[in-house]
DSSP file (Angstrom, degrees, kcal/mol; ACC not computed):
  #  RESIDUE AA STRUCTURE BP1 BP2  ACC     N-H-->O    O-->H-N    N-H-->O    O-->H-N    TCO  KAPPA ALPHA  PHI   PSI    X-CA   Y-CA   Z-CA
    1    1 A M              0   0    0      0, 0.0     7,-0.2     0, 0.0     6,-0.1   0.000 360.0 360.0 360.0 -31.0  -29.3  -45.3    4.7
    2    2 A A    >   +     0   0    0      1,-0.2     3,-0.8     2,-0.2     4,-0.1   0.878 360.0  48.2 -69.1 -35.7  -29.5  -46.8    8.2
    3    3 A R  T 3  S+     0   0    0      1,-0.2     3,-0.2     2,-0.1    -1,-0.2   0.843 121.8  34.5 -72.0 -32.4  -28.8  -50.3    6.9
    4    4 A H  T >> S+     0   0    0      1,-0.2     4,-2.1     2,-0.1     3,-0.5  -0.243  74.8 140.6-115.6  44.1  -25.8  -49.2    4.8
    5    5 A R  H <>  +     0   0    0     -3,-0.8     4,-2.6     1,-0.3     5,-0.2   0.837  69.6  54.4 -60.0 -36.2  -24.5  -46.5    7.1
    6    6 A W  H 3> S+     0   0    0      1,-0.2     4,-2.2     2,-0.2    -1,-0.3   0.867 109.0  48.8 -68.0 -35.2  -20.8  -47.3    6.5
    7    7 A W  H <> S+     0   0    0     -3,-0.5     4,-2.4     2,-0.2    -2,-0.2   0.885 112.0  49.4 -68.5 -39.1  -21.3  -46.9    2.7
    8    8 A V  H  X S+     0   0    0     -4,-2.1     4,-2.4    -7,-0.2    -2,-0.2   0.928 112.3  47.1 -65.5 -45.4  -23.1  -43.6    3.2
    9    9 A I  H  X S+     0   0    0     -4,-2.6     4,-2.3     1,-0.2    -2,-0.2   0.924 113.1  49.0 -62.9 -44.2  -20.3  -42.3    5.5
   10   10 A A  H  X S+     0   0    0     -4,-2.2     4,-2.4     2,-0.2    -2,-0.2   0.895 110.3  51.0 -62.5 -40.9  -17.6  -43.5    3.0
   11   11 A T  H  X S+     0   0    0     -4,-2.4     4,-2.4     1,-0.2    -1,-0.2   0.914 110.5  49.0 -63.6 -43.1  -19.5  -41.8    0.1
   12   12 A W  H  X S+     0   0    0     -4,-2.4     4,-2.5     2,-0.2    -2,-0.2   0.895 111.0  50.1 -64.3 -39.5  -19.7  -38.5    2.1
   13   13 A L  H  X S+     0   0    0     -4,-2.3     4,-2.5     2,-0.2    -2,-0.2   0.910 110.7  48.9 -64.7 -42.2  -16.0  -38.7    2.9
   14   14 A V  H  X S+     0   0    0     -4,-2.4     4,-2.6     2,-0.2    -2,-0.2   0.920 112.4  48.9 -62.8 -43.1  -15.0  -39.3   -0.7
   15   15 A A  H  X S+     0   0    0     -4,-2.4     4,-1.6     2,-0.2    -2,-0.2   0.903 110.8  50.6 -62.9 -41.5  -17.3  -36.4   -1.8
   16   16 A L  H  X S+     0   0    0     -4,-2.5     4,-2.5     2,-0.2    -2,-0.2   0.923 113.0  44.9 -62.5 -45.5  -15.7  -34.1    0.9
   17   17 A V  H  X S+     0   0    0     -4,-2.5     4,-2.2     1,-0.2    -2,-0.2   0.901 109.6  56.5 -64.5 -41.1  -12.1  -35.1   -0.3
   18   18 A A  H  < S+     0   0    0     -4,-2.6    -1,-0.2     1,-0.2    -2,-0.2   0.815 115.5  37.7 -62.4 -30.2  -13.2  -34.6   -3.9
   19   19 A L  H  X S+     0   0    0     -4,-1.6     4,-1.4    -3,-0.2    -1,-0.2   0.814 114.3  53.8 -88.3 -33.7  -14.3  -31.0   -3.2
   20   20 A A  H  X S+     0   0    0     -4,-2.5     4,-2.2    -5,-0.2     5,-0.2   0.873 101.5  57.6 -71.6 -38.3  -11.5  -30.1   -0.7
   21   21 A V  H  X S+     0   0    0     -4,-2.2     4,-1.6     1,-0.2    -1,-0.2   0.950 110.4  41.1 -63.3 -51.4   -8.5  -31.0   -2.9
   22   22 A P  H  > S+     0   0    0      0, 0.0     4,-1.5     0, 0.0    -1,-0.2   0.903 114.5  53.5 -63.9 -37.2   -9.4  -28.7   -5.8
   23   23 A A  H  < S+     0   0    0     -4,-1.4     4,-0.3     1,-0.2    -2,-0.2   0.887 110.0  47.8 -63.1 -37.9  -10.5  -25.9   -3.4
   24   24 A A  H  < S+     0   0    0     -4,-2.2     3,-0.4     1,-0.2    -1,-0.2   0.820 115.0  44.6 -72.7 -31.3   -7.1  -26.1   -1.7
   25   25 A T  H  < S+     0   0    0     -4,-1.6     3,-0.4    -5,-0.2    -1,-0.2   0.642 106.6  59.1 -89.7 -14.5   -5.1  -26.0   -4.9
   26   26 A L  S >< S+     0   0    0     -4,-1.5     3,-1.7     1,-0.2     4,-0.3   0.460  73.2  97.2 -93.3  -1.3   -7.0  -23.2   -6.7
   27   27 A H  G >  S+     0   0    0     -3,-0.4     3,-0.5    -4,-0.3    -1,-0.2   0.761  82.7  51.7 -63.5 -25.6   -6.4  -20.5   -4.1
   28   28 A D  G 3  S+     0   0    0     -3,-0.4    -1,-0.3     1,-0.2    -2,-0.1   0.447  94.5  74.0 -87.9   0.2   -3.5  -19.0   -6.0
   29   29 A V  G <   +     0   0    0     -3,-1.7    -1,-0.2     2,-0.1    -2,-0.2   0.583  65.3 117.4 -90.9 -10.9   -5.3  -18.7   -9.3
   30   30 A Y    <   -     0   0    0     -3,-0.5     2,-0.4    -4,-0.3    -3,-0.0  -0.274  47.7-158.5 -62.5 142.0   -7.6  -15.8   -8.4
   31   31 A R        -     0   0    0      2,-0.1     2,-0.4     1,-0.0    -2,-0.1  -0.964  15.4-152.9-122.7 140.2   -7.1  -12.6  -10.5
   32   32 A D        +     0   0    0     -2,-0.4     2,-0.4     2,-0.0    -2,-0.0  -0.435  57.1 117.8-107.3  56.9   -8.1   -9.2   -9.5
   33   33 A V        -     0   0    0     -2,-0.4     2,-0.4     2,-0.0    -2,-0.1  -0.989  37.2-178.4-126.4 129.0   -8.7   -7.8  -13.0
   34   34 A F        +     0   0    0     -2,-0.4     2,-0.4     2,-0.0    -2,-0.0  -0.975   7.6 166.0-132.3 119.7  -12.0   -6.6  -14.2
   35   35 A T        -     0   0    0     -2,-0.4    -2,-0.0     2,-0.0     7,-0.0  -0.977  21.4-168.2-132.4 147.4  -12.6   -5.3  -17.7
   36   36 A V    >   -     0   0    0     -2,-0.4     3,-1.5     3,-0.1     6,-0.3  -0.771  26.5-145.3-131.6  86.5  -15.8   -4.6  -19.7
   37   37 A P  T 3  S+     0   0    0      0, 0.0     3,-0.1     0, 0.0    -2,-0.0  -0.167  78.1  23.9 -56.4 141.9  -14.7   -4.1  -23.3
   38   38 A G  T 3  S+     0   0    0      1,-0.3     2,-0.2     2,-0.1     3,-0.0   0.405  92.7 118.7  87.6  -2.7  -16.7   -1.6  -25.3
   39   39 A T  S <> S-     0   0    0     -3,-1.5     4,-2.2     1,-0.1    -1,-0.3  -0.631  71.8-121.4 -95.9 157.4  -18.0    0.5  -22.4
   40   40 A N  H  > S+     0   0    0     -2,-0.2     4,-2.3     1,-0.2     5,-0.2   0.890 112.9  52.6 -62.1 -40.1  -17.2    4.1  -21.8
   41   41 A S  H  > S+     0   0    0      2,-0.2     4,-2.3     1,-0.2    -1,-0.2   0.883 109.3  49.0 -66.8 -36.5  -15.6    3.4  -18.4
   42   42 A Q  H  > S+     0   0    0     -6,-0.3     4,-2.6     2,-0.2    -1,-0.2   0.904 110.7  50.5 -68.1 -40.0  -13.3    0.8  -19.9
   43   43 A E  H  X S+     0   0    0     -4,-2.2     4,-2.3     2,-0.2    -2,-0.2   0.895 110.9  49.6 -63.3 -39.0  -12.3    3.2  -22.7
   44   44 A S  H  X S+     0   0    0     -4,-2.3     4,-2.5     2,-0.2    -2,-0.2   0.916 110.7  49.6 -64.3 -43.8  -11.6    5.9  -20.0
   45   45 A T  H  X S+     0   0    0     -4,-2.3     4,-2.3     1,-0.2    -2,-0.2   0.921 111.6  48.5 -61.2 -44.7   -9.5    3.4  -18.0
   46   46 A N  H  X S+     0   0    0     -4,-2.6     4,-1.9     1,-0.2    -1,-0.2   0.902 111.2  50.6 -62.2 -41.3   -7.5    2.4  -21.1
   47   47 A L  H  X S+     0   0    0     -4,-2.3     4,-2.7     2,-0.2     5,-0.3   0.906 110.0  49.6 -63.8 -43.0   -6.9    6.1  -22.0
   48   48 A L  H  X S+     0   0    0     -4,-2.5     4,-2.5     1,-0.2     7,-0.2   0.906 110.4  50.5 -62.1 -41.9   -5.7    6.9  -18.5
   49   49 A E  H  < S+     0   0    0     -4,-2.3    -1,-0.2     1,-0.2    -2,-0.2   0.861 114.6  44.6 -65.1 -35.0   -3.3    3.9  -18.6
   50   50 A Q  H  < S+     0   0    0     -4,-1.9    -2,-0.2    -5,-0.2    -1,-0.2   0.922 122.5  33.7 -73.9 -45.2   -1.9    5.0  -22.0
   51   51 A R  H  < S+     0   0    0     -4,-2.7    -2,-0.2     1,-0.2    -3,-0.2   0.738 129.4  32.0 -88.0 -23.8   -1.6    8.8  -21.2
   52   52 A F    ><  +     0   0    0     -4,-2.5     3,-1.6    -5,-0.3     4,-0.3  -0.469  63.7 154.3-131.0  62.1   -0.6    8.6  -17.5
   53   53 A P  G >   +     0   0    0      0, 0.0     3,-1.8     0, 0.0     4,-0.2   0.782  69.0  68.7 -63.6 -24.7    1.3    5.4  -17.1
   54   54 A S  G >  S+     0   0    0      1,-0.3     3,-1.2     2,-0.2    -5,-0.1   0.763  89.1  64.6 -65.8 -22.0    3.1    6.8  -14.0
   55   55 A Q  G <  S+     0   0    0     -3,-1.6    -1,-0.3     1,-0.2     4,-0.1   0.617  96.4  58.2 -74.2 -10.9   -0.2    6.7  -12.1
   56   56 A Q  G <  S+     0   0    0     -3,-1.8    -1,-0.2    -4,-0.3    -2,-0.2   0.414  87.2 100.3 -95.5   0.1   -0.1    2.9  -12.4
   57   57 A E  S <  S-     0   0    0     -3,-1.2     2,-0.4    -4,-0.2    66,-0.1  -0.521  86.5 -95.2 -87.3 153.9    3.3    2.6  -10.7
   58   58 A P        +     0   0    0      0, 0.0    62,-2.6     0, 0.0     2,-0.3  -0.538  57.1 161.0 -71.2 123.5    3.6    1.7   -7.0
   59   59 A T  E     -A  119   0A   0     -2,-0.4    96,-2.4    60,-0.2    97,-0.4  -0.922  23.5-163.0-137.5 162.8    3.8    4.7   -4.8
   60   60 A A  E     -A  118   0A   0     58,-1.9    58,-3.4    -2,-0.3     2,-0.4  -0.972  13.8-138.7-141.2 154.8    3.4    5.7   -1.2
   61   61 A S  E     -AB 117 152A   0     91,-3.0    91,-2.1    -2,-0.3     2,-0.5  -0.926   4.7-158.2-116.7 142.1    2.9    9.1    0.5
   62   62 A I  E     -AB 116 151A   0     54,-2.8    54,-2.7    -2,-0.4     2,-0.5  -0.984  12.2-161.2-117.4 120.9    4.5   10.3    3.7
   63   63 A V  E     -AB 115 150A   0     87,-3.0    87,-2.4    -2,-0.5     2,-0.4  -0.903   2.5-164.8-108.2 124.3    2.6   13.2    5.4
   64   64 A F  E     -AB 114 149A   0     50,-3.1    50,-2.3    -2,-0.5     2,-0.4  -0.903   7.3-173.4-107.0 133.8    4.4   15.3    7.9
   65   65 A A  E     -AB 113 148A   0     83,-2.5    83,-2.9    -2,-0.4    48,-0.2  -0.994  15.1-139.9-131.7 133.4    2.4   17.6   10.2
   66   66 A A        -     0   0    0     46,-2.6     3,-0.1    -2,-0.4     6,-0.1  -0.385  41.2 -83.8 -79.6 164.5    3.6   20.1   12.7
   67   67 A K    >   -     0   0    0      4,-0.2     3,-2.6     1,-0.2    -1,-0.2  -0.298  65.8 -75.2 -62.2 153.6    2.0   20.6   16.1
   68   68 A P  T 3  S+     0   0    0      0, 0.0    -1,-0.2     0, 0.0     3,-0.1  -0.285 123.6  17.5 -53.9 131.8   -1.1   22.8   16.1
   69   69 A G  T 3  S+     0   0    0      1,-0.3     2,-0.2    -3,-0.1    -2,-0.1   0.284 111.2  95.3  88.4 -10.7    0.0   26.4   15.8
   70   70 A A    <   -     0   0    0     -3,-2.6    -1,-0.3    42,-0.1     2,-0.3  -0.594  59.8-145.2-106.6 170.3    3.5   25.5   14.6
   71   71 A T        -     0   0    0     -2,-0.2     3,-0.4    -3,-0.1    41,-0.2  -0.827  22.0-122.1-128.5 170.9    4.9   25.2   11.1
   72   72 A L  S    S+     0   0    0     39,-3.1    40,-0.1    -2,-0.3    39,-0.1   0.152  85.5  98.9 -96.1  17.3    7.5   23.0    9.3
   73   73 A T        +     0   0    0     38,-0.1    -1,-0.2     4,-0.1    39,-0.1   0.603  54.8 105.7 -84.2 -10.8    9.7   25.9    8.2
   74   74 A G  S  > S-     0   0    0     -3,-0.4     4,-2.3     1,-0.1     5,-0.2  -0.322  77.7-122.2 -70.5 152.7   12.2   25.5   11.1
   75   75 A A  H  > S+     0   0    0      1,-0.2     4,-2.3     2,-0.2     5,-0.2   0.864 111.3  53.9 -62.1 -38.4   15.7   24.1   10.4
   76   76 A A  H  > S+     0   0    0      2,-0.2     4,-2.1     1,-0.2    -1,-0.2   0.911 110.3  46.3 -65.8 -41.8   15.2   21.3   13.0
   77   77 A D  H  > S+     0   0    0      2,-0.2     4,-2.5     1,-0.2    -2,-0.2   0.930 113.2  48.7 -65.6 -44.8   11.9   20.2   11.3
   78   78 A K  H  X S+     0   0    0     -4,-2.3     4,-2.4     1,-0.2    -2,-0.2   0.877 111.3  50.9 -62.9 -37.1   13.4   20.3    7.8
   79   79 A A  H  X S+     0   0    0     -4,-2.3     4,-2.1     2,-0.2    -1,-0.2   0.899 110.0  49.4 -67.1 -40.2   16.5   18.3    9.1
   80   80 A A  H  X S+     0   0    0     -4,-2.1     4,-1.9     2,-0.2    62,-0.3   0.912 112.6  47.2 -65.0 -42.1   14.2   15.7   10.6
   81   81 A I  H  X S+     0   0    0     -4,-2.5     4,-2.6     1,-0.2    -2,-0.2   0.907 110.5  52.5 -65.4 -41.2   12.2   15.3    7.4
   82   82 A A  H  X S+     0   0    0     -4,-2.4     4,-2.4     1,-0.2    -1,-0.2   0.879 107.4  52.6 -61.6 -37.9   15.4   15.1    5.4
   83   83 A A  H  X S+     0   0    0     -4,-2.1     4,-2.1     2,-0.2    -1,-0.2   0.903 109.8  48.6 -64.7 -40.7   16.7   12.3    7.6
   84   84 A V  H  X S+     0   0    0     -4,-1.9     4,-2.4     2,-0.2    -2,-0.2   0.947 112.4  47.9 -62.6 -48.2   13.4   10.4    7.1
   85   85 A L  H  X S+     0   0    0     -4,-2.6     4,-2.4     1,-0.2    -2,-0.2   0.873 110.8  51.3 -63.3 -37.7   13.6   10.9    3.3
   86   86 A A  H  X S+     0   0    0     -4,-2.4     4,-1.1     2,-0.2    -1,-0.2   0.900 111.0  48.4 -65.7 -40.0   17.3    9.8    3.2
   87   87 A A  H  < S+     0   0    0     -4,-2.1     4,-0.3     1,-0.2     3,-0.3   0.899 112.4  48.4 -66.5 -40.0   16.5    6.6    5.2
   88   88 A V  H >< S+     0   0    0     -4,-2.4     3,-1.8     1,-0.2    -2,-0.2   0.908 105.2  58.5 -66.3 -41.1   13.5    5.9    2.8
   89   89 A Q  H 3< S+     0   0    0     -4,-2.4    -1,-0.2     1,-0.3    -2,-0.2   0.804 103.3  53.9 -58.4 -30.1   15.7    6.4   -0.3
   90   90 A K  T 3< S+     0   0    0     -4,-1.1    -1,-0.3    -3,-0.3    -2,-0.2   0.542  86.7 110.5 -82.1  -7.8   18.1    3.7    1.0
   91   91 A Q  S X  S-     0   0    0     -3,-1.8     3,-1.6    -4,-0.3     2,-0.1  -0.328  81.4 -92.6 -73.0 151.6   15.3    1.1    1.3
   92   92 A T  T 3  S+     0   0    0      1,-0.2    -1,-0.1    28,-0.0     3,-0.1  -0.380 108.7  15.2 -62.0 132.2   15.0   -1.9   -1.0
   93   93 A G  T 3  S+     0   0    0      1,-0.3    28,-2.8    -2,-0.1     2,-0.5   0.361  88.1 132.4  88.1  -5.3   12.8   -1.3   -4.0
   94   94 A V  E <   -C  120   0A   0     -3,-1.6    26,-0.3    26,-0.2    -1,-0.3  -0.705  29.6-180.0 -85.4 124.4   12.7    2.5   -3.7
   95   95 A A  E     -     0   0A   0     24,-3.0     2,-0.3    -2,-0.5    25,-0.2   0.882  65.0 -19.1 -86.7 -45.6   13.3    4.3   -7.0
   96   96 A S  E     -C  119   0A   0     23,-1.7    23,-3.0    -8,-0.0     2,-0.4  -0.991  48.5-146.9-159.5 160.9   13.0    7.9   -5.8
   97   97 A V  E     -C  118   0A   0     -2,-0.3     2,-0.4    21,-0.2    21,-0.2  -0.997  20.9-137.4-133.6 128.0   11.6   10.1   -3.0
   98   98 A T        -     0   0    0     19,-2.6    19,-0.3    -2,-0.4    -2,-0.0  -0.688  15.0-132.9 -87.5 138.7   10.3   13.6   -3.6
   99   99 A N    >   -     0   0    0     -2,-0.4     3,-2.1    17,-0.1     5,-0.2  -0.785   6.7-144.8 -88.5 124.6   11.3   16.3   -1.1
  100  100 A P  T 3  S+     0   0    0      0, 0.0     6,-2.3     0, 0.0    -1,-0.1   0.703 102.5  49.3 -64.5 -16.3    8.2   18.3   -0.1
  101  101 A F  T 3  S+     0   0    0      4,-0.2    15,-0.0     5,-0.1     6,-0.0   0.222  95.9 103.5-102.5  13.1   10.5   21.4    0.1
  102  102 A G  S <  S-     0   0    0     -3,-2.1    -4,-0.0     2,-0.3     0, 0.0   0.286  96.5 -57.8 -79.0-154.4   12.0   20.8   -3.4
  103  103 A Q  S    S+     0   0    0      1,-0.3    -1,-0.0     2,-0.1    -2,-0.0   0.860 136.7  39.7 -60.2 -39.1   11.5   22.4   -6.8
  104  104 A L  S    S-     0   0    0     -5,-0.2    -2,-0.3     2,-0.0    -1,-0.3  -0.778  94.7-149.3-109.7  84.8    7.8   21.5   -6.7
  105  105 A P        -     0   0    0      0, 0.0    -4,-0.2     0, 0.0     2,-0.2  -0.211  16.1-166.8 -60.8 140.8    6.9   22.2   -3.1
  106  106 A R        +     0   0    0     -6,-2.3     9,-2.3     9,-0.1     2,-0.4  -0.594  43.1 127.3-124.1  66.9    4.1   20.1   -1.5
  107  107 A V  B     -D  114   0A   0      7,-0.2     7,-0.2    -2,-0.2     5,-0.0  -0.970  62.1-108.5-125.6 138.0    3.6   22.1    1.6
  108  108 A S    >   -     0   0    0      5,-3.2     3,-1.9    -2,-0.4    -2,-0.0  -0.180  34.2-106.5 -62.4 159.2    0.2   23.4    2.8
  109  109 A G  T 3  S+     0   0    0      1,-0.3    -1,-0.1     2,-0.1    -2,-0.0   0.809 121.8  49.2 -58.1 -32.5   -0.5   27.2    2.6
  110  110 A N  T 3  S-     0   0    0      3,-0.0    -1,-0.3     1,-0.0    -2,-0.1   0.442 110.6-122.2 -88.9   1.4   -0.1   27.6    6.3
  111  111 A G  S <  S+     0   0    0     -3,-1.9   -39,-3.1     2,-0.2   -38,-0.1   0.596  83.4 110.6  74.3  10.8    3.2   25.6    6.3
  112  112 A R  S    S+     0   0    0    -41,-0.2   -46,-2.6     1,-0.1     2,-0.4   0.744  71.0  44.6 -91.0 -24.7    1.9   23.1    8.8
  113  113 A I  E     +A   65   0A   0    -48,-0.2    -5,-3.2     2,-0.0     2,-0.3  -0.966  58.5 179.9-127.6 137.8    1.7   20.0    6.5
  114  114 A A  E     -AD  64 107A   0    -50,-2.3   -50,-3.1    -2,-0.4     2,-0.4  -0.985  11.7-153.3-134.6 146.3    4.1   18.6    3.9
  115  115 A V  E     -A   63   0A   0     -9,-2.3     2,-0.4    -2,-0.3   -52,-0.2  -0.978   6.2-169.5-126.1 128.4    3.8   15.5    1.7
  116  116 A A  E     -A   62   0A   0    -54,-2.7   -54,-2.8    -2,-0.4     2,-0.5  -0.889  14.5-142.8-110.7 146.4    6.6   13.4    0.2
  117  117 A T  E     -A   61   0A   0     -2,-0.4   -19,-2.6   -19,-0.3     2,-0.5  -0.930   5.0-155.0-113.3 133.1    6.0   10.8   -2.4
  118  118 A V  E     -AC  60  97A   0    -58,-3.4   -58,-1.9    -2,-0.5     2,-0.5  -0.930   8.9-160.4-106.0 122.1    7.9    7.5   -2.5
  119  119 A N  E     -AC  59  96A   0    -23,-3.0   -24,-3.0    -2,-0.5   -23,-1.7  -0.896   7.6-154.5-104.4 128.9    8.2    5.8   -5.9
  120  120 A Y  E     - C   0  94A   0    -62,-2.6   -26,-0.2    -2,-0.5     2,-0.1  -0.701  17.0-114.1-101.4 153.7    9.0    2.1   -6.1
  121  121 A T  S    S+     0   0    0    -28,-2.8     2,-0.1    -2,-0.3     5,-0.1  -0.465  77.4   1.1 -79.2 156.0   10.7    0.2   -8.9
  122  122 A G  S    S-     0   0    0     -2,-0.1     2,-0.2     3,-0.1    -2,-0.1  -0.377 103.3 -40.5  74.9-143.7    8.8   -2.4  -10.8
  123  123 A T    >>  -     0   0    0    -66,-0.1     3,-1.0    -2,-0.1     4,-0.6  -0.579  59.8 -91.6-116.9 177.6    5.2   -3.3  -10.2
  124  124 A F  G >4 S+     0   0    0      1,-0.3     3,-0.7    -2,-0.2   -67,-0.0   0.840 125.0  58.7 -60.0 -31.9    3.0   -3.7   -7.1
  125  125 A A  G 34 S+     0   0    0      1,-0.2    -1,-0.3     0, 0.0    -3,-0.1   0.766 106.0  48.1 -69.2 -24.6    3.9   -7.4   -7.1
  126  126 A T  G <4 S+     0   0    0     -3,-1.0    -1,-0.2    -5,-0.1    -2,-0.2   0.483  80.6 113.5 -97.6  -2.6    7.6   -6.6   -6.8
  127  127 A V  S << S-     0   0    0     -3,-0.7   -34,-0.1    -4,-0.6     4,-0.1  -0.518  82.7-100.4 -66.3 131.7    7.3   -4.1   -4.0
  128  128 A P    >   -     0   0    0      0, 0.0     3,-1.8     0, 0.0     4,-0.2  -0.232  26.7-123.6 -55.6 142.2    9.0   -5.7   -0.9
  129  129 A K  T 3  S+     0   0    0      1,-0.3     3,-0.4     2,-0.1     4,-0.2   0.800 109.3  48.9 -59.9 -32.0    6.5   -7.2    1.5
  130  130 A G  T 3> S+     0   0    0      1,-0.2     4,-2.5     2,-0.1    -1,-0.3   0.115  74.3 116.8 -96.0  23.0    7.8   -5.2    4.4
  131  131 A A  H <> S+     0   0    0     -3,-1.8     4,-2.1     1,-0.2    -1,-0.2   0.893  76.8  47.2 -59.9 -42.4    7.8   -1.8    2.6
  132  132 A F  H  > S+     0   0    0     -3,-0.4     4,-2.5     2,-0.2    -1,-0.2   0.922 112.1  49.2 -67.6 -42.5    5.1   -0.2    4.9
  133  133 A V  H  > S+     0   0    0      1,-0.2     4,-2.3     2,-0.2    -1,-0.2   0.895 110.5  52.0 -62.6 -39.0    6.9   -1.4    8.0
  134  134 A A  H  X S+     0   0    0     -4,-2.5     4,-2.3     2,-0.2    -1,-0.2   0.890 108.3  51.2 -64.2 -38.9   10.2    0.0    6.6
  135  135 A L  H  X S+     0   0    0     -4,-2.1     4,-1.1     2,-0.2    -2,-0.2   0.934 110.2  49.1 -62.6 -45.4    8.4    3.4    6.0
  136  136 A E  H >< S+     0   0    0     -4,-2.5     3,-0.5     1,-0.2    -2,-0.2   0.911 111.6  49.0 -60.5 -42.5    7.1    3.5    9.5
  137  137 A T  H >< S+     0   0    0     -4,-2.3     3,-1.5     1,-0.2    -1,-0.2   0.897 107.3  55.0 -63.8 -40.9   10.5    2.7   10.9
  138  138 A A  H 3< S+     0   0    0     -4,-2.3     4,-0.3     1,-0.3    -1,-0.2   0.731  96.0  68.6 -66.1 -21.5   12.2    5.4    8.8
  139  139 A G  T <X  +     0   0    0     -4,-1.1     4,-2.1    -3,-0.5     3,-0.5   0.493  70.0  99.5 -76.0  -2.4    9.7    8.0   10.2
  140  140 A A  H <> S+     0   0    0     -3,-1.5     4,-2.8     1,-0.2     5,-0.2   0.871  75.5  54.7 -56.0 -44.2   11.4    7.8   13.7
  141  141 A P  H  > S+     0   0    0      0, 0.0     4,-1.2     0, 0.0    -1,-0.2   0.890 110.4  46.9 -60.2 -37.0   13.5   11.0   13.3
  142  142 A A  H  4>S+     0   0    0     -3,-0.5     5,-2.5   -62,-0.3    -2,-0.2   0.911 112.9  48.2 -70.3 -41.2   10.5   13.1   12.5
  143  143 A R  H ><5S+     0   0    0     -4,-2.1     3,-1.6     1,-0.2    -1,-0.2   0.897 109.4  53.9 -64.5 -38.3    8.4   11.7   15.3
  144  144 A A  H 3<5S+     0   0    0     -4,-2.8    -1,-0.2     1,-0.3    -2,-0.2   0.803 104.1  56.2 -64.6 -28.2   11.4   12.3   17.7
  145  145 A A  T 3<5S-     0   0    0     -4,-1.2    -1,-0.3    -5,-0.2    -2,-0.2   0.418 127.1-101.3 -83.5   2.3   11.4   15.9   16.5
  146  146 A G  T < 5S+     0   0    0     -3,-1.6     2,-0.3     1,-0.3    -3,-0.2   0.576  78.5 134.8  92.2  10.2    7.7   16.2   17.6
  147  147 A L      < -     0   0    0     -5,-2.5     2,-0.4    -6,-0.1    -1,-0.3  -0.635  55.5-124.6 -90.9 150.7    6.2   15.9   14.1
  148  148 A E  E     -B   65   0A   0    -83,-2.9   -83,-2.5    -2,-0.3     2,-0.5  -0.802  27.4-162.3 -89.3 135.8    3.2   13.7   13.4
  149  149 A V  E     +B   64   0A   0     -2,-0.4     2,-0.3   -85,-0.2   -85,-0.2  -0.982  12.0 174.4-125.3 126.0    3.9   11.3   10.5
  150  150 A Q  E     -B   63   0A   0    -87,-2.4   -87,-3.0    -2,-0.5     2,-0.3  -0.892  15.8-145.2-127.3 158.9    1.2    9.4    8.6
  151  151 A Y  E     +B   62   0A   0     -2,-0.3     2,-0.3   -89,-0.2   -89,-0.2  -0.933  25.0 149.7-128.1 146.7    1.4    7.2    5.5
  152  152 A G  E     +B   61   0A   0    -91,-2.1   -91,-3.0    -2,-0.3     4,-0.3  -0.884  16.9  91.9-156.2-173.1   -0.9    6.6    2.5
  153  153 A G  S  > S-     0   0    0    -93,-0.3     4,-2.5    -2,-0.3     5,-0.2  -0.262  83.8 -58.4 101.4 171.1   -1.0    5.7   -1.1
  154  154 A P  H  > S+     0   0    0      0, 0.0     4,-2.8     0, 0.0     5,-0.2   0.861 129.7  52.2 -58.7 -41.7   -1.5    2.5   -3.0
  155  155 A V  H  > S+     0   0    0    -96,-2.4     4,-2.4     2,-0.2   -23,-0.2   0.928 113.0  45.1 -63.2 -43.9    1.5    0.6   -1.5
  156  156 A V  H  > S+     0   0    0    -97,-0.4     4,-1.2    -4,-0.3    -1,-0.2   0.921 113.7  50.4 -64.5 -44.0    0.4    1.3    2.0
  157  157 A D  H  < S+     0   0    0     -4,-2.5     3,-0.3     1,-0.2    -2,-0.2   0.922 112.9  45.7 -60.3 -44.8   -3.2    0.4    1.2
  158  158 A I  H >< S+     0   0    0     -4,-2.8     3,-1.1     1,-0.2    -1,-0.2   0.917 113.9  47.3 -66.8 -43.5   -2.2   -2.9   -0.4
  159  159 A Q  H 3< S+     0   0    0     -4,-2.4    -1,-0.2     1,-0.2    -2,-0.2   0.645 118.7  41.9 -76.0 -12.2    0.1   -3.9    2.4
  160  160 A N  T >< S+     0   0    0     -4,-1.2     3,-1.7    -3,-0.3     4,-0.3   0.161  75.4 114.1-115.8  17.9   -2.4   -3.0    5.1
  161  161 A Q  T <  S+     0   0    0     -3,-1.1     3,-0.3     1,-0.3    -1,-0.1   0.749  84.9  40.9 -64.2 -22.4   -5.6   -4.4    3.5
  162  162 A N  T >  S+     0   0    0     -4,-0.2     3,-1.5    -3,-0.2    -1,-0.3   0.304  84.2 101.2-104.6   8.9   -5.9   -7.0    6.3
  163  163 A S  T <  S+     0   0    0     -3,-1.7    -1,-0.2     1,-0.3    -2,-0.1   0.722  82.5  49.3 -69.6 -19.1   -5.0   -4.7    9.2
  164  164 A N  T >  S+     0   0    0     -4,-0.3     3,-2.1    -3,-0.3    -1,-0.3   0.248  76.8 138.9-102.3  12.8   -8.6   -4.2   10.2
  165  165 A D  T <  S+     0   0    0     -3,-1.5    -3,-0.1     1,-0.3    -4,-0.0  -0.339  74.3  14.4 -57.0 131.7   -9.6   -7.9   10.2
  166  166 A G  T >  S+     0   0    0      1,-0.1     3,-1.4    -2,-0.0    -1,-0.3   0.506  83.8 125.7  85.3   3.9  -11.7   -8.7   13.2
  167  167 A C  T <  S+     0   0    0     -3,-2.1    -2,-0.1     1,-0.3    -1,-0.1   0.669  77.8  46.1 -72.9 -12.2  -12.5   -5.1   14.0
  168  168 A F  T 3         0   0    0     -4,-0.2    -1,-0.3     1,-0.2    -3,-0.1   0.253 360.0 360.0-108.3  11.5  -16.3   -5.9   13.9
  169  169 A D    <         0   0    0     -3,-1.4    -1,-0.2    -4,-0.0    -2,-0.1   0.491 360.0 360.0 -70.4 360.0  -16.1   -9.1   15.9
């Protein structure tokens, strides 16, 4: 190898290029689908997808919390929450927003916490990339009214999957 060092270096460079080109072009081909046909868990998953297709749709939750010792029953709090829900309803890709004080109330027994659900059109792939940031921005009226606003659900999880990168560095 010492006598033919230039040939060795050239061979290593060719090998490096031969491996780097396919690796660089294959990054978009990954699929995050895992099935094991014939197993009980796969049959359960298939049954859930058939009977509860709405659970497979992109959704997000907005959780409103009053200050300790307070409740969300006041007119000012309800108005702030309504303003948030109206702003979210106008966002791109939003199909509907449930009001936590509506026909099927989603308010804790002590009246301190309420949950609204945001349903998006299409699939997770078609949810706008800035959906979570838009939700946070829409929460401003509730925060200004002194409420704590938190977000959750599949859309939030997917759009924030890299938010903790480097936290263990």
